[in-house]
C-alpha positions as CSV (number, residue, x, y, z in Angstrom):
1,M,0.0,0.0,0.0
2,R,1.3,3.4,-0.9
3,T,1.7,6.1,1.7
4,A,-0.1,9.4,1.5
5,T,1.6,12.1,-0.5
6,W,1.0,15.8,-0.5
7,S,-1.9,15.3,-2.7
8,S,-4.9,13.2,-1.6
9,R,-5.8,12.3,-5.2
10,P,-5.3,8.6,-6.0
11,R,-2.6,7.7,-8.5
12,A,-2.5,5.0,-11.0
13,A,-0.2,2.2,-10.1
14,R,3.1,2.1,-12.1
15,A,5.6,-0.7,-12.6
16,G,9.2,0.3,-11.6
17,P,10.7,3.2,-9.9
18,E,9.2,6.7,-9.9
19,P,10.6,8.9,-12.7
20,M,13.1,11.5,-11.6
21,P,13.5,15.0,-13.0
22,F,14.9,15.1,-16.6
23,G,14.8,11.3,-16.7
24,L,17.8,10.9,-14.5
25,T,18.3,8.5,-11.6
26,E,19.1,9.7,-8.1
27,A,22.7,8.5,-8.5
28,E,23.2,10.4,-11.7
29,I,21.8,13.6,-10.1
30,A,24.1,13.1,-7.1
31,A,27.2,12.6,-9.3
32,F,26.3,15.6,-11.4
33,G,25.9,17.7,-8.3
34,L,29.1,16.5,-6.8
35,T,31.1,17.2,-10.0
36,F,29.7,20.4,-11.2
37,G,28.3,21.8,-7.9
38,V,31.5,21.4,-6.0
39,G,33.4,22.7,-9.0
40,A,31.2,25.8,-9.1
41,F,31.9,26.4,-5.3
42,M,35.6,25.9,-5.9
43,L,35.5,28.7,-8.6
44,Y,33.6,30.9,-6.2
45,M,36.2,30.2,-3.5
46,V,39.0,31.2,-6.0
47,F,37.2,34.5,-6.5
48,I,37.0,35.0,-2.7
49,I,40.7,34.3,-2.2
50,L,41.6,36.7,-5.1
51,Q,39.4,39.4,-3.5
52,L,41.0,38.7,-0.1
53,A,44.5,39.0,-1.6
54,H,43.5,42.2,-3.4
55,E,41.9,43.9,-0.4
56,S,44.8,43.0,1.9
57,K,47.4,44.1,-0.7
58,A,49.2,40.8,-0.2
59,G,51.5,41.0,-3.3
60,K,52.5,38.1,-5.4
61,F,54.1,36.0,-2.7
62,G,51.2,36.7,-0.3
63,T,48.7,35.7,-2.9
64,F,50.6,32.5,-3.5
65,V,50.6,31.7,0.2
66,L,46.8,32.5,0.4
67,F,46.1,30.1,-2.5
68,L,48.4,27.5,-1.0
69,A,46.8,27.6,2.4
70,L,43.2,28.3,1.6
71,G,43.1,26.4,-1.7
72,F,44.8,23.2,-0.4
73,G,41.5,21.3,-0.4
74,F,41.2,21.9,-4.1
75,I,44.2,19.8,-4.7
76,G,42.7,16.8,-2.9
77,F,39.4,17.1,-4.7
78,I,41.0,17.4,-8.1
79,A,43.5,14.6,-7.4
80,K,40.7,12.3,-6.4
81,G,38.9,13.0,-9.7
82,I,42.1,12.4,-11.7
83,I,42.9,9.1,-9.8
84,K,39.4,7.9,-10.3
85,W,39.5,8.7,-14.0
86,M,42.9,7.0,-14.4
87,L,41.7,3.8,-12.7
88,G,38.6,3.7,-14.9
89,G,36.0,4.5,-12.2
90,H,32.7,6.2,-13.0
């Protein structure tokens, strides 16, 4: 028996899983969000680090240190993707 949804109208029974938006599975949506969503946040963080370096007048070496310290997590995320790609993972 189906549980109640936000609508009290009865639905026709379907065979198989419920369709997801754009015909994608939940795993495909999660993979897309992880890849492109985190990538977008990384680009935004680069903008924040550049703005921080500019406002603090850090100079070239100071900007390098800011990127090294604050952007170190980027390296791990990018390396994970490269290693996964090289090993043939999906």
